[in-house]
Wavefront OBJ file of the C-alpha trace (Angstrom):
o trace
v 77.125 -8.567 133.767
v 75.689 -10.971 136.097
v 73.106 -9.943 138.452
v 74.480 -9.076 142.043
v 71.440 -9.307 143.638
v 71.429 -12.779 145.769
v 69.119 -15.315 144.552
v 66.667 -16.689 147.737
v 64.070 -18.831 146.690
v 60.929 -18.830 148.294
v 60.861 -21.744 150.066
v 64.011 -20.371 152.062
v 62.321 -17.171 153.023
v 59.153 -19.096 154.288
v 61.520 -21.211 156.517
v 63.016 -18.538 158.074
v 59.755 -16.673 158.394
v 58.357 -19.861 160.199
v 61.106 -21.356 162.356
v 59.917 -22.040 165.595
v 61.311 -20.628 168.688
v 62.407 -22.810 171.653
v 61.321 -21.937 175.114
v 64.856 -22.009 176.135
v 65.401 -18.640 174.065
v 62.323 -16.994 175.699
v 62.344 -15.055 179.067
v 59.317 -14.395 181.005
v 58.649 -11.693 183.454
v 55.799 -10.488 185.261
v 54.874 -7.305 184.162
v 56.265 -4.274 186.027
v 56.341 -0.653 185.777
v 60.036 -0.405 184.303
v 58.912 -2.861 181.520
v 58.704 -0.920 178.042
v 55.521 -2.215 176.598
v 54.702 0.758 173.916
v 56.008 -0.893 170.820
v 54.283 -4.166 171.060
v 52.029 -4.480 167.728
v 48.895 -7.004 167.311
v 46.559 -7.060 164.573
v 43.845 -7.034 167.423
v 44.271 -3.168 168.416
v 42.403 -4.542 172.076
v 45.205 -6.601 172.996
v 48.049 -4.355 172.294
v 45.904 -1.265 173.580
v 45.332 -3.518 176.881
v 48.880 -4.605 177.475
v 50.015 -0.701 177.278
v 47.072 1.121 179.130
v 45.346 -1.751 181.571
v 47.583 -4.288 182.425
v 50.061 -2.856 185.101
v 46.742 -1.124 186.725
v 44.794 -4.243 186.838
v 47.730 -6.165 188.327
v 47.840 -3.346 191.036
v 44.189 -4.087 191.528
v 44.737 -7.904 191.802
v 42.187 -8.774 189.130
v 44.796 -10.247 186.885
v 48.417 -11.238 186.286
v 50.188 -10.336 183.053
v 53.618 -12.075 182.027
v 55.975 -10.645 179.411
v 57.570 -13.263 177.166
v 61.312 -11.895 175.492
v 63.702 -13.442 172.996
v 66.796 -13.369 175.032
v 68.683 -13.084 172.235
v 67.464 -9.665 171.167
v 65.613 -8.612 174.503
v 62.362 -7.976 172.143
v 59.117 -8.277 173.435
v 57.431 -11.043 171.612
v 54.032 -11.640 173.446
v 52.329 -11.537 176.668
v 49.893 -13.777 178.658
v 47.043 -12.239 180.997
v 45.920 -14.923 183.872
v 42.996 -14.683 186.473
v 41.043 -16.974 188.300
v 37.932 -18.200 186.751
v 35.012 -21.102 187.132
v 33.046 -22.832 184.777
v 28.991 -22.825 185.652
v 28.027 -26.583 184.725
v 24.818 -26.191 182.541
v 23.526 -28.748 180.072
v 25.512 -31.538 178.714
v 28.488 -30.354 181.117
v 26.058 -30.835 183.920
v 25.062 -33.903 183.283
v 28.497 -35.493 182.297
v 30.015 -34.331 185.975
v 26.713 -35.438 187.522
v 27.195 -39.075 186.127
v 31.091 -39.013 187.352
v 29.390 -38.206 191.008
v 30.175 -34.069 190.679
v 26.958 -32.657 191.887
v 28.366 -28.628 192.373
v 26.823 -26.160 190.038
v 30.571 -24.745 188.907
v 33.553 -25.679 189.023
v 37.262 -24.136 189.439
v 39.336 -22.439 186.699
v 42.118 -20.309 185.907
v 41.275 -17.998 182.795
v 43.273 -16.953 179.604
v 42.655 -13.006 180.102
v 44.468 -12.413 176.819
v 47.156 -14.117 175.092
v 48.877 -11.957 172.407
v 51.700 -12.600 170.153
v 53.454 -9.530 168.617
v 52.844 -9.668 164.667
v 56.520 -9.911 163.631
v 56.554 -13.458 165.884
v 53.061 -15.343 164.652
v 53.055 -18.662 163.632
v 55.979 -19.873 165.809
v 54.910 -21.727 168.279
v 54.924 -19.032 171.039
v 50.954 -19.355 171.295
v 51.683 -23.025 171.912
v 54.144 -22.141 174.639
v 51.950 -19.924 176.083
v 48.861 -22.661 176.686
v 51.774 -24.766 177.841
v 52.904 -22.413 180.150
v 49.364 -21.653 181.357
v 48.941 -25.698 181.834
v 51.942 -25.687 184.207
v 50.948 -22.748 186.401
v 47.144 -24.606 187.047
v 48.848 -27.603 187.735
v 50.955 -25.932 190.694
v 47.849 -23.843 191.694
v 46.633 -27.646 192.136
v 49.020 -29.500 193.608
v 50.046 -26.382 195.692
v 47.460 -24.169 196.561
v 43.591 -24.814 195.743
v 41.529 -26.491 193.241
v 41.832 -26.109 189.586
v 40.009 -28.431 187.036
v 39.828 -26.100 184.024
v 41.586 -23.739 182.005
v 39.164 -20.997 180.299
v 39.256 -18.574 178.143
v 37.031 -16.175 175.469
v 38.373 -16.764 171.919
v 38.530 -13.675 169.831
v 36.697 -14.173 166.593
v 37.615 -12.617 163.296
v 35.814 -13.038 159.885
v 39.450 -13.613 158.289
v 39.785 -17.446 159.402
v 43.601 -17.081 159.345
v 43.246 -14.761 162.330
v 40.263 -16.153 163.978
v 41.383 -17.358 167.434
v 38.907 -20.544 168.100
v 40.885 -22.197 165.433
v 44.371 -22.097 167.710
v 42.338 -23.167 170.776
v 40.741 -26.009 169.039
v 44.094 -27.492 167.512
v 45.118 -27.015 171.467
v 42.350 -29.299 172.450
v 40.025 -26.364 174.285
v 36.440 -27.246 173.790
v 33.567 -24.582 172.889
v 31.780 -24.371 176.041
v 28.671 -22.351 174.312
v 28.420 -20.573 171.169
v 27.375 -17.102 171.269
v 26.853 -14.352 168.732
v 29.095 -12.110 169.867
v 32.931 -11.130 169.088
v 34.033 -14.349 171.695
v 33.294 -17.610 172.234
v 33.819 -19.075 175.701
v 36.372 -22.204 175.780
v 37.370 -24.773 178.348
v 40.131 -27.099 178.517
v 39.499 -29.983 181.118
v 42.809 -30.671 182.940
v 41.894 -34.110 183.975
l 1 2 3 4 5 6 7 8 9 10 11 12 13 14 15 16 17 18 19 20 21 22 23 24 25 26 27 28 29 30 31 32 33 34 35 36 37 38 39 40 41 42 43 44 45 46 47 48 49 50 51 52 53 54 55 56 57 58 59 60 61 62 63 64 65 66 67 68 69 70 71 72 73 74 75 76 77 78 79 80 81 82 83 84 85 86 87 88 89 90 91 92 93 94 95 96 97 98 99 100 101 102 103 104 105 106 107 108 109 110 111 112 113 114 115 116 117 118 119 120 121 122 123 124 125 126 127 128 129 130 131 132 133 134 135 136 137 138 139 140 141 142 143 144 145 146 147 148 149 150 151 152 153 154 155 156 157 158 159 160 161 162 163 164 165 166 167 168 169 170 171 172 173 174 175 176 177 178 179 180 181 182 183 184 185 186 187 188 189 190 191 192 193
């Protein structure tokens, strides 16, 4: 008797799991009280906890704005990004670099990615890269329409597991390390010029 189980090659599963998600398949909404976020899962518990417990409150207090990313086809919450204002204090090599360009300020304006998280079920499908592009567009719009915005900043969450260490993801997206730290995060920046 023939085996009735479907014969699936491992590479076929891998292709399915790693298929990229197109920005056209995503709906982005600013978080509101009616959104259901309790089912969001992240291997970084702090990221899920922030979304569930603090994102709305921070937005009401005008501290940050959280954008939810939904897969249009299934209406699933696949990720979120939280943005706020920031600045980079020009110190050391960075101070010298800008002095040589005639910029003598002590700090320069930035848009900060406070948190960026993709639901564990949707990791490694290009969503994080789309979120970086989204943030870049917002920073460009801030500059064109409202005020100065030279950088995007963030604090990359470190993890002993290299596959979960955010610094590698951000380095691939052309972020630079602002300064090395011994804490659980590393400050990074992207020069928008």
